[in-house]
Short mmCIF file of the C-alpha atoms (twelve columns), coordinates in Angstrom:
data_MODEL
# 
_entry.id   MODEL 
# 
loop_
_atom_site.group_PDB 
_atom_site.id 
_atom_site.type_symbol 
_atom_site.label_atom_id 
_atom_site.label_alt_id 
_atom_site.label_comp_id 
_atom_site.label_asym_id 
_atom_site.label_seq_id 
_atom_site.Cartn_x 
_atom_site.Cartn_y 
_atom_site.Cartn_z 
_atom_site.pdbx_PDB_model_num 
ATOM 1   C CA . MET A 1   0.000  0.000  0.000   1 
ATOM 2   C CA . ARG A 2   2.804  2.400  0.888   1 
ATOM 3   C CA . ILE A 3   4.620  1.820  -2.440  1 
ATOM 4   C CA . THR A 4   1.391  2.393  -4.352  1 
ATOM 5   C CA . SER A 5   0.787  5.750  -2.637  1 
ATOM 6   C CA . ILE A 6   4.362  6.849  -3.392  1 
ATOM 7   C CA . TRP A 7   3.869  5.985  -7.092  1 
ATOM 8   C CA . ILE A 8   0.598  7.887  -7.147  1 
ATOM 9   C CA . ILE A 9   2.281  10.973 -5.665  1 
ATOM 10  C CA . ILE A 10  5.131  10.729 -8.186  1 
ATOM 11  C CA . ALA A 11  2.693  10.334 -11.084 1 
ATOM 12  C CA . MET A 12  0.654  13.340 -9.921  1 
ATOM 13  C CA . SER A 13  3.802  15.441 -9.502  1 
ATOM 14  C CA . VAL A 14  5.034  14.556 -13.003 1 
ATOM 15  C CA . GLY A 15  1.609  15.335 -14.432 1 
ATOM 16  C CA . LEU A 16  1.498  18.662 -12.620 1 
ATOM 17  C CA . LEU A 17  4.967  19.621 -13.823 1 
ATOM 18  C CA . ALA A 18  4.138  18.631 -17.407 1 
ATOM 19  C CA . THR A 19  0.972  20.710 -17.507 1 
ATOM 20  C CA . GLN A 20  2.315  23.794 -15.696 1 
ATOM 21  C CA . SER A 21  5.701  24.256 -17.368 1 
ATOM 22  C CA . GLY A 22  4.321  26.827 -19.836 1 
ATOM 23  C CA . CYS A 23  3.118  29.043 -16.999 1 
ATOM 24  C CA . LEU A 24  6.513  28.854 -15.342 1 
ATOM 25  C CA . LEU A 25  8.226  29.903 -18.583 1 
ATOM 26  C CA . VAL A 26  5.835  32.805 -19.080 1 
ATOM 27  C CA . ALA A 27  6.377  33.984 -15.496 1 
ATOM 28  C CA . ALA A 28  10.158 33.714 -15.860 1 
ATOM 29  C CA . GLY A 29  10.044 35.569 -19.173 1 
ATOM 30  C CA . ALA A 30  7.883  38.337 -17.757 1 
ATOM 31  C CA . GLY A 31  10.260 38.845 -14.840 1 
ATOM 32  C CA . ALA A 32  13.304 38.894 -17.108 1 
ATOM 33  C CA . GLY A 33  11.691 41.363 -19.513 1 
ATOM 34  C CA . ALA A 34  10.876 43.830 -16.730 1 
ATOM 35  C CA . GLY A 35  14.450 43.620 -15.406 1 
ATOM 36  C CA . VAL A 36  15.949 44.253 -18.833 1 
ATOM 37  C CA . ALA A 37  13.638 47.224 -19.476 1 
ATOM 38  C CA . TYR A 38  14.598 48.773 -16.133 1 
ATOM 39  C CA . VAL A 39  18.332 48.228 -16.602 1 
ATOM 40  C CA . ARG A 40  18.324 49.309 -20.225 1 
ATOM 41  C CA . GLY A 41  16.104 52.353 -19.679 1 
ATOM 42  C CA . ASP A 42  18.963 54.609 -18.550 1 
ATOM 43  C CA . THR A 43  20.810 57.043 -20.795 1 
ATOM 44  C CA . GLU A 44  24.451 56.783 -19.766 1 
ATOM 45  C CA . THR A 45  27.547 58.621 -20.950 1 
ATOM 46  C CA . VAL A 46  30.758 60.266 -19.756 1 
ATOM 47  C CA . VAL A 47  31.056 64.057 -19.884 1 
ATOM 48  C CA . ASP A 48  33.856 66.539 -19.190 1 
ATOM 49  C CA . GLY A 49  33.562 68.095 -15.740 1 
ATOM 50  C CA . ASP A 50  33.917 67.159 -12.120 1 
ATOM 51  C CA . ALA A 51  30.973 65.674 -10.227 1 
ATOM 52  C CA . LYS A 52  29.971 68.985 -8.603  1 
ATOM 53  C CA . ALA A 53  29.954 70.884 -11.927 1 
ATOM 54  C CA . VAL A 54  28.021 68.121 -13.719 1 
ATOM 55  C CA . THR A 55  25.464 67.950 -10.895 1 
ATOM 56  C CA . ALA A 56  25.022 71.742 -11.017 1 
ATOM 57  C CA . ALA A 57  24.620 71.603 -14.820 1 
ATOM 58  C CA . SER A 58  22.077 68.790 -14.384 1 
ATOM 59  C CA . GLU A 59  20.049 70.788 -11.875 1 
ATOM 60  C CA . LYS A 60  20.090 73.818 -14.193 1 
ATOM 61  C CA . ALA A 61  19.011 71.631 -17.142 1 
ATOM 62  C CA . ALA A 62  16.069 70.291 -15.117 1 
ATOM 63  C CA . LYS A 63  15.007 73.830 -14.196 1 
ATOM 64  C CA . ASP A 64  15.468 75.017 -17.808 1 
ATOM 65  C CA . MET A 65  13.044 72.270 -18.894 1 
ATOM 66  C CA . ASP A 66  10.490 73.419 -16.277 1 
ATOM 67  C CA . LEU A 67  10.920 70.348 -14.096 1 
ATOM 68  C CA . THR A 68  10.366 70.643 -10.354 1 
ATOM 69  C CA . VAL A 69  13.663 69.863 -8.635  1 
ATOM 70  C CA . ILE A 70  12.976 67.794 -5.517  1 
ATOM 71  C CA . SER A 71  16.586 67.393 -4.397  1 
ATOM 72  C CA . SER A 72  20.105 68.072 -5.597  1 
ATOM 73  C CA . ASN A 73  23.165 66.804 -3.725  1 
ATOM 74  C CA . ALA A 74  26.790 66.763 -4.817  1 
ATOM 75  C CA . SER A 75  30.229 65.944 -3.496  1 
ATOM 76  C CA . SER A 76  33.583 65.695 -5.212  1 
ATOM 77  C CA . LEU A 77  32.881 61.964 -5.776  1 
ATOM 78  C CA . ASP A 78  29.246 61.881 -6.878  1 
ATOM 79  C CA . GLY A 79  25.976 63.707 -7.169  1 
ATOM 80  C CA . LYS A 80  22.269 63.152 -7.661  1 
ATOM 81  C CA . VAL A 81  19.389 65.293 -8.902  1 
ATOM 82  C CA . VAL A 82  15.799 64.156 -8.448  1 
ATOM 83  C CA . ALA A 83  13.039 66.080 -10.216 1 
ATOM 84  C CA . ARG A 84  9.415  65.648 -11.300 1 
ATOM 85  C CA . THR A 85  7.685  66.461 -14.557 1 
ATOM 86  C CA . GLY A 86  4.350  68.266 -14.746 1 
ATOM 87  C CA . SER A 87  2.625  64.865 -14.845 1 
ATOM 88  C CA . ASP A 88  4.558  63.801 -11.697 1 
ATOM 89  C CA . THR A 89  6.940  61.438 -13.514 1 
ATOM 90  C CA . ARG A 90  10.172 60.947 -11.574 1 
ATOM 91  C CA . VAL A 91  13.412 62.100 -13.226 1 
ATOM 92  C CA . THR A 92  16.681 60.878 -11.696 1 
ATOM 93  C CA . ILE A 93  20.147 62.016 -12.733 1 
ATOM 94  C CA . VAL A 94  23.080 60.208 -11.096 1 
ATOM 95  C CA . VAL A 95  26.632 61.523 -11.470 1 
ATOM 96  C CA . LYS A 96  29.824 59.651 -10.545 1 
ATOM 97  C CA . ALA A 97  33.340 61.051 -10.812 1 
ATOM 98  C CA . GLN A 98  35.594 59.317 -13.329 1 
ATOM 99  C CA . GLY A 99  38.825 61.069 -12.356 1 
ATOM 100 C CA . GLU A 100 39.343 64.764 -11.696 1 
ATOM 101 C CA . LYS A 101 37.908 66.184 -14.922 1 
ATOM 102 C CA . ALA A 102 35.344 63.642 -16.137 1 
ATOM 103 C CA . SER A 103 32.132 62.187 -14.747 1 
ATOM 104 C CA . SER A 104 29.751 59.453 -15.772 1 
ATOM 105 C CA . ILE A 105 26.117 60.458 -15.904 1 
ATOM 106 C CA . SER A 106 23.007 58.275 -15.847 1 
ATOM 107 C CA . ILE A 107 19.587 59.742 -16.647 1 
ATOM 108 C CA . ARG A 108 16.297 57.927 -16.035 1 
ATOM 109 C CA . VAL A 109 12.802 59.308 -16.701 1 
ATOM 110 C CA . GLY A 110 9.991  57.213 -15.233 1 
ATOM 111 C CA . ASN A 111 10.196 53.517 -14.469 1 
ATOM 112 C CA . PHE A 112 11.241 52.294 -17.903 1 
ATOM 113 C CA . GLY A 113 12.987 55.338 -19.344 1 
ATOM 114 C CA . ASP A 114 12.017 57.884 -21.978 1 
ATOM 115 C CA . ASP A 115 14.737 58.110 -24.642 1 
ATOM 116 C CA . VAL A 116 13.507 61.386 -26.119 1 
ATOM 117 C CA . MET A 117 13.294 63.272 -22.824 1 
ATOM 118 C CA . GLN A 118 16.520 61.725 -21.529 1 
ATOM 119 C CA . GLY A 119 18.308 62.785 -24.732 1 
ATOM 120 C CA . ALA A 120 16.958 66.336 -24.404 1 
ATOM 121 C CA . LEU A 121 18.140 66.500 -20.794 1 
ATOM 122 C CA . LEU A 122 21.579 65.222 -21.772 1 
ATOM 123 C CA . GLU A 123 21.915 67.879 -24.486 1 
ATOM 124 C CA . LYS A 124 20.888 70.599 -21.998 1 
ATOM 125 C CA . ILE A 125 23.427 69.317 -19.472 1 
ATOM 126 C CA . LYS A 126 26.198 69.332 -22.092 1 
ATOM 127 C CA . ALA A 127 25.242 72.869 -23.166 1 
ATOM 128 C CA . ASN A 128 25.275 74.012 -19.537 1 
ATOM 129 C CA . LEU A 129 28.719 72.479 -19.045 1 
ATOM 130 C CA . LYS A 130 30.017 74.254 -22.164 1 
ATOM 131 C CA . SER A 131 28.610 77.621 -21.093 1 
ATOM 132 C CA . ALA A 132 29.977 77.138 -17.572 1 
ATOM 133 C CA . GLY A 133 33.392 76.315 -19.092 1 
ATOM 134 C CA . ALA A 134 33.234 79.385 -21.331 1 
ATOM 135 C CA . THR A 135 32.269 81.545 -18.343 1 
ATOM 136 C CA . ALA A 136 35.141 80.096 -16.296 1 
ATOM 137 C CA . ASN A 137 37.578 80.722 -19.165 1 
ATOM 138 C CA . THR A 138 36.348 84.333 -19.503 1 
ATOM 139 C CA . ALA A 139 36.732 84.869 -15.749 1 
ATOM 140 C CA . ASP A 140 40.266 83.415 -15.905 1 
ATOM 141 C CA . ALA A 141 41.145 85.771 -18.775 1 
ATOM 142 C CA . ASP A 142 39.732 88.761 -16.858 1 
ATOM 143 C CA . THR A 143 41.811 87.996 -13.778 1 
ATOM 144 C CA . ALA A 144 44.948 87.566 -15.902 1 
ATOM 145 C CA . ASP A 145 44.656 91.143 -17.224 1 
# 
């Protein structure tokens, strides 16, 4: 009797596994797809400028695009700007120093990213860095006279 009940349990388990494998694959695929979309939703690049300057340029870019800046923190090693769009979508800009004169920047709009808005923010940040560099060069030239 005991051997028969063991065989029945094994047969039921095999039958259950055979009929439910498709659901397991769909669930695994759904989880993997969400992870890839989240990881791949960032716009990442390296720009010229220390972490403090890039964070300041990022905050200015957010304000120039009429975003509400929630927080902006910077150190010589890293920085972060968190803002919100008019429709309350979260915008996160993370800056990490890559030496003394370069920083990596990661921009994320919303949960899955928005390539168009992230690209526009990146262009604004680069423009702000260029104008800040031009202003610094002009100030250096003025003090040299």
